[in-house]
N, C-alpha and C positions, 0 to 999 in steps of 0.2 A: 673751152671748158671754164677757165677762170673768167671773171667779169672783165669788161674793158677798162674800168678804172683801176682794178688790181693790176692789170698789165701796165698801165701808165704809171702807177705808183712804183712798181718794180723798175720801170724805165727811169723814173725820177731818182731813185736810190742809186742806180748805176751812174746817172749823170752827176750825182753828188760825190761819188766815191772813186770813179775811174778817172785817170788823167784826161782821157778823151773818149767820146762815143762817136767821133766823126761828125758829120753834118747832123745837127740836132733835129731838124725837121725830118730828114730821112730816117733817123733813128726812132723818132716817135711813131712815124707811119709804119715802120717795120715791126714795131711792137704790136700792131693791130692787124697787119697785112694777112696773116694766115686765116683770119676770119672773114675774108673778102670774097668768098664764093657767092655766086648769084643763085637765089632759090630757083629750082626747076619749075617749069610751068605747071606740072602736076602736083606741086607742093611736097614732093618727096625728094629730099636730098638737095645737093648744091652742085654747081658747075663752076670751077673744078670741085671734085668731091673733097670732103673733109679728110678722107684717107690720104688723098694726094697732097693737099695743102699742109697737113699736119704730119706728114711722113709716118703714117701709121702702118703697122703690120699686125697680124694676128698671132699671138703666142700659142704655146702648146695647149693652153687651157681654153682657147677660144676668145680670150680677152684682147682687145685692140690696144697696142702699145705705141705711144709716140716715141720716135727714134731720133732725137737730136743729133746723134752721131752720123746718121745717114745724111741729114741736111748739111752738117759740117763737112763731110767728105765731098759733097757736091759744090758747096758755095763758100766754105770758110776754112780752107786749108791754110797752112802757114805760107805757102807760096802765093796764094791768092791775096791774103791779108797784106803781104808785102807790096803788092802792086795796085791795090784798090785805091780809088779816089776817096776823099772823105765822105762823099755822098753814098758810094757803094758800100764802104765799110760800115757806115752808120745804119744803112738799111739792113744789111745781112746780119749785123750784130743784133739789131732789134728783132729780126725774124727769129734768130736763135733764142733770144730772151723770151719771146712768146711761147715757143715750143717747150722750153724747160719749165716755164711757169705753169703751163697747162699740165705737164707731166707731174709736177710736184703738187699742184692743186688737187689732182685726182687722188694721189697717194695720201696727202696730209689733211685734206678738207672733205672731199666727197666720200671716199671709202670709209673713214671713221663714222661719218653721219649715216651712211648706209648700214654699216654693221650694228650701230646702236639702235636702228629702227628697222630691223630685218623683216618683221612681219608686215609692216606698212609697205616697205620696198617691194616685197614679193607679191602683195595683193594689189598694189596700185602704183606701179613705177612712174607712170605719167604724173599722177598727183603728187607723188613724193618729190620728184625733181622740180615740179612747178613750185612747190613750197620752198625748196632750197633756193631756187633762182630768185624767187620774190625777196628772200632775205638778202641775197647777194646784191641785187640791184638797189634795194632800199639802203643798204649799207654804203654802196657807191654814192648814192644821193646825199646821205648824211656826211660823207667825207667831202663831197663837193660843196655842201653848205658851209663847212668850216674852212675849206681850202679851195675857193672858187677859181683861183688863178694860178695853181701850181704850174711850174714851167713846162713839164712834159705834156700836161693837158693843154696848155696854151699853145705849145708848138704843134700839137696834133690839130687843135681847132683852127689854127691859122694856116694849115697846109692846103690852101685853096688851089685847085687845079693840079695837084701833085700827080704826075704821070708815072706809070709803070714802065721802066726800061731795064728791069732787073730779072724778071722771071717770065718765061714764055707762057706758062700756064694761065697767067692772068691777062685780061684785056688792058688796054692802055689807060683807061679812065677809071678802072674799078676801085682803086683805093680812094679816090676823091668821092665817088658815089657812096661808098661805104662810110666814109667820114661824115658826110652830110646826114646819113640815116642814123648813125650812132649819136651825133650831137642832138638831133631832133628827139630821139628816144629819151635821152636824159632830160631835155627841156620839158617834155611832157610828164615824165615820171616825177620830177622835182615838185610838181604841184600837188602830188597826192601822198608823198612819203610821210610816215610818222616815225620820227627818230627814237621815240620812247617805247615802242612796242617791243616785247620780248622777241629775240631772234636766236637762231640755233648756233650762231658763231659770234664771238665778241669782237669789238674793235681792237682790243689788246691782242687777240689771237691773230687777227689780220695784220697788225703791225709787225708781229714776230714773223709771220709768214713772209711778208715783203722783204724784211731784212735778210732772213736766211736764204731766200730764193735768189736775191741779188748777189749774195756772196757765192752761191753755187755757179751762177752764170759768169761772174767775174773770173772764177777759177777756170772754167771751161775756156773762156776767151783767152786767158793768159796761156793756156796750153798750146794754142796755135799762133802765138806771137802777138796777140793783142796787148796793148799796154796794161801793165799790172795795176792792181788796185793800190791806191795810196795808203800808206800806213800812218 
């Protein structure tokens, strides 16, 4: 749901404020890992499905909810945290970070935009979301223009050959394949972005979102014995 640079910006904030995120490369990859499903040959959906990779369930109103608690129960219990290697700890903490970020992005960025443009959303959902995503990715590129080498992004970009030995739902090479595709996506988009055009969300709003989201993730991590945030 959130853009990939937003995920890595949240990762950076956690790197800057937690005593440790474990192995930094694994942590950076974990922050993108849930978006690593491969497109199906018919162009409909992914394998594994987003419902699976994002621990989604359908609530009583028919809306899909991301459930970070279900992920934590499976991969990030207090007992598991106590025996994980830095690489395992970093990856699973990063994966949790992605899920929480997507959950809050929907609540705080997507739904308010939808509610403010209800008629457009109801008449042309595809066009509405295409417009939102154009803004998100252009703002990502603006951020990269001004912060081309921030450490979380650099760690992700340099994770060449990173293999999956964490979650059976993903093939062994899928994270590296996805990494290459994401880096190429931004390389191409950087050539066309106009940082001065009006957008539906401001850089200041994104800065605030990144800070508050990282704080929520740090609190969740602390609840299962991960190192507490520094004061």
